[in-house]
C-alpha positions as CSV (number, residue, x, y, z in Angstrom):
1,M,-6.2,35.0,15.2
2,P,-2.6,36.0,15.6
3,G,-0.3,33.2,16.6
4,T,-2.6,30.5,15.5
5,N,-1.3,28.0,13.0
6,Q,-3.9,26.8,10.4
7,N,-3.0,24.0,8.0
8,L,-5.3,23.3,5.1
9,W,-5.1,20.6,2.6
10,S,-5.9,21.3,-1.0
11,E,-6.2,19.0,-4.0
12,D,-2.7,19.9,-5.2
13,G,-0.8,19.9,-1.9
14,F,-0.5,21.4,1.5
15,F,-1.3,25.0,2.3
16,S,0.0,26.4,5.5
17,N,-1.0,29.7,7.0
18,S,1.2,30.5,10.0
19,G,0.0,34.1,10.3
20,R,3.2,35.6,8.9
21,S,3.3,34.1,5.4
22,N,1.5,31.7,3.1
23,L,3.3,28.7,1.8
24,L,2.0,26.5,-1.0
25,V,3.8,23.3,-1.5
26,S,2.7,21.1,-4.4
27,F,3.0,17.4,-4.1
28,R,3.0,15.6,-7.3
29,R,3.7,12.0,-8.1
30,L,7.0,11.6,-9.7
31,Q,7.1,8.5,-11.9
32,I,10.3,7.3,-13.4
33,S,10.0,4.9,-16.2
34,C,12.8,2.7,-17.3
35,A,10.9,0.2,-19.3
36,A,13.0,-2.5,-20.9
37,K,13.1,-2.9,-24.7
38,P,10.3,-5.1,-26.1
39,E,13.0,-7.6,-27.3
40,T,14.3,-8.0,-23.8
41,V,10.8,-8.5,-22.4
42,E,10.1,-11.1,-25.1
43,K,13.4,-12.9,-24.3
44,V,12.6,-13.0,-20.6
45,C,9.0,-14.2,-21.4
46,N,10.5,-17.1,-23.4
47,I,13.0,-18.0,-20.7
48,V,10.3,-17.9,-18.0
49,R,8.0,-20.1,-20.2
50,K,10.8,-22.6,-20.7
51,Q,11.9,-22.7,-17.1
52,L,8.4,-23.2,-15.8
53,A,7.4,-25.6,-18.6
54,L,4.3,-23.6,-19.3
55,K,1.7,-24.7,-21.8
56,D,1.3,-22.7,-25.0
57,D,-2.2,-21.5,-23.9
58,I,-0.8,-19.7,-20.8
59,S,0.0,-16.1,-21.6
60,V,3.3,-14.6,-20.4
61,T,3.7,-10.8,-20.7
62,G,5.6,-8.1,-19.0
63,E,2.8,-7.8,-16.4
64,S,2.9,-11.5,-15.6
65,K,3.6,-12.2,-11.9
66,F,5.8,-15.2,-11.2
67,A,3.5,-16.3,-8.4
68,A,0.5,-16.2,-10.7
69,L,2.5,-18.4,-13.2
70,G,3.0,-21.0,-10.4
71,A,6.6,-20.2,-9.7
72,D,7.9,-20.9,-6.2
73,S,11.1,-19.6,-4.7
74,L,13.2,-22.4,-6.3
75,D,11.7,-21.7,-9.7
76,T,12.6,-18.0,-9.3
77,V,16.2,-18.9,-8.5
78,E,16.3,-21.1,-11.6
79,I,14.8,-18.4,-13.7
80,V,17.4,-15.9,-12.5
81,M,20.2,-18.4,-13.2
82,G,18.9,-18.9,-16.7
83,L,18.7,-15.1,-17.3
84,E,22.2,-14.6,-15.9
85,E,23.5,-17.2,-18.4
86,E,21.5,-15.8,-21.3
87,F,22.4,-12.2,-20.8
88,G,25.9,-12.6,-19.3
89,I,25.0,-10.8,-16.0
90,T,25.1,-11.4,-12.3
91,V,22.0,-10.6,-10.3
92,E,22.7,-9.9,-6.6
93,E,20.5,-11.8,-4.2
94,E,19.1,-8.5,-2.9
95,S,17.9,-7.5,-6.4
96,A,16.5,-10.9,-7.1
97,Q,14.3,-10.8,-4.0
98,S,12.6,-7.6,-5.3
99,I,11.5,-9.3,-8.5
100,A,7.8,-9.9,-8.8
101,T,7.0,-9.6,-12.5
102,V,8.6,-10.3,-15.9
103,Q,8.8,-6.6,-16.4
104,D,10.8,-6.2,-13.2
105,V,13.3,-8.8,-14.4
106,A,13.6,-7.2,-17.9
107,D,14.2,-3.7,-16.4
108,L,16.8,-5.1,-14.0
109,I,18.5,-7.0,-16.9
110,E,18.8,-3.8,-19.0
111,K,20.1,-1.9,-16.0
112,L,22.8,-4.5,-15.3
113,V,23.7,-4.9,-19.0
114,E,24.1,-1.1,-19.3
115,K,26.2,-1.1,-16.1
116,N,28.5,-3.8,-17.5
117,C,29.0,-1.8,-20.7
118,T,30.2,1.3,-18.9
């Protein structure tokens, strides 16, 4: 039908047929990875373990969530302060609030260290 606007979804994206032309727009997930060096993650794990006084049988990895490790907001502040001292960085409050995992912290640390070096 002339003048009708048909929109169809495909697996790859959105197909629009407006009667005059066909347009295929592909939506793909863009994933940017800035994973920290293993040494940084290990250092962060050790600091978190020490700050939270965790027993040796509790595993701390990059995927570890602070809440799952028993950290409350005060613990998180103390962890950030320890990391600032260890790495010679300053973590803005806004950035600190977005931290959920050890990997988040390690990535942020490397970003801040790199920024301080430039």
